[in-house]
C-alpha positions as CSV (number, residue, x, y, z in Angstrom):
1,M,135.5,131.5,119.7
2,P,136.9,128.7,123.2
3,D,134.8,129.5,126.2
4,P,137.8,131.0,128.8
5,N,136.6,129.2,131.4
6,T,135.8,125.6,130.2
7,G,138.5,125.7,126.9
8,K,135.2,124.0,124.6
9,T,134.3,125.6,121.6
10,T,130.3,126.1,121.0
11,F,129.2,126.3,117.2
12,G,125.7,128.1,116.9
13,G,125.0,127.6,121.0
14,V,125.9,124.0,120.5
15,I,128.7,122.5,122.2
16,P,130.3,119.0,120.8
17,A,129.9,116.2,123.1
18,A,132.9,113.8,124.2
19,E,133.8,111.3,121.3
20,G,131.2,108.1,120.9
21,E,128.6,106.3,119.0
22,W,125.2,108.3,118.8
23,Q,123.3,107.6,121.7
24,E,120.3,109.2,123.5
25,Y,120.8,110.9,126.5
26,R,118.1,112.1,129.3
27,G,115.1,111.4,126.7
28,N,115.2,114.3,124.5
29,A,118.9,115.1,123.7
30,Y,120.9,113.1,121.6
31,R,125.1,113.3,121.1
32,C,125.0,113.8,116.9
33,Q,128.6,113.1,115.2
34,L,129.2,115.3,112.2
35,Y,131.7,115.7,109.2
36,L,133.1,118.9,108.0
37,L,134.6,119.5,104.5
38,P,135.7,122.3,102.6
39,K,133.8,122.7,99.7
40,D,135.9,123.4,96.0
41,G,134.5,126.7,95.5
42,G,134.6,127.8,98.9
43,G,132.9,127.0,101.7
44,Y,132.0,124.2,104.5
45,L,129.4,120.7,104.0
46,A,128.6,119.4,107.1
47,T,126.8,115.6,106.7
48,A,125.4,113.6,109.8
49,A,128.0,110.4,110.2
50,T,124.9,108.1,111.4
51,L,122.0,109.4,109.9
52,P,120.9,108.9,106.0
53,N,121.2,112.1,103.6
54,I,121.7,114.6,106.0
55,A,123.7,117.6,104.8
56,E,123.9,121.1,105.0
57,G,126.7,123.6,103.9
58,G,127.9,127.2,105.1
59,A,129.9,129.7,104.1
60,T,132.3,128.9,107.6
61,E,132.7,125.7,109.1
62,Q,130.4,127.3,112.2
63,E,128.1,128.7,109.8
64,A,127.7,124.6,108.5
65,V,127.5,123.5,111.6
66,A,124.4,125.9,112.8
67,N,122.8,124.6,109.9
68,I,123.0,121.3,110.1
69,T,122.4,121.4,113.7
70,R,119.0,123.2,112.8
71,S,118.2,120.0,109.9
72,L,118.9,117.7,112.9
73,V,116.7,119.1,115.2
74,A,114.0,119.2,112.7
75,V,114.3,115.6,111.1
76,L,114.8,113.8,114.8
77,S,111.9,115.8,116.0
78,A,109.9,114.5,113.0
79,W,110.5,111.2,113.5
80,K,109.8,111.3,117.4
81,Q,106.7,112.5,117.0
82,S,105.5,110.1,114.2
83,G,106.6,107.3,116.3
84,V,109.0,105.8,113.4
85,P,112.2,104.4,115.0
86,I,115.4,107.3,114.2
87,P,117.4,105.2,111.7
88,W,120.9,105.1,113.1
89,H,123.9,103.4,111.5
90,A,127.2,102.9,112.5
91,A,129.8,105.6,111.8
92,A,133.3,105.8,109.4
93,E,135.5,104.4,111.4
94,E,137.4,107.2,110.3
95,A,136.2,110.8,108.7
96,P,136.7,111.4,105.3
97,V,139.7,112.4,103.5
98,G,139.9,115.9,103.5
99,A,137.0,115.9,106.6
100,K,137.5,117.0,110.5
101,A,135.0,115.2,112.5
102,K,133.1,117.1,115.0
103,W,130.0,116.3,117.7
104,V,126.9,118.5,118.8
105,I,124.4,117.9,121.2
106,I,121.1,118.0,119.6
107,H,118.0,118.7,122.5
108,L,114.5,118.6,121.2
């Protein structure tokens, strides 16, 4: 539901950010692009646009975003703690057919 003061919609306490590439902000915050696709049997699949092999499902868009946000926190934390570089890659020029592009801020 949009915040009446800002007009921004939150997903599980995460506010989608403005457009742009994934990048690190002030140390431990990341702006992350997601693609949301409706599943044939119902529900939604959320995939990370610029990280390999990260996807989560949910009965609603909000649930799928909340689930992938938890996964992103876990995966990004593990990469940072291990000292392994985060394997960012460029996002596709356009979202997959039928997908919505969303942005979330991940705080570690």
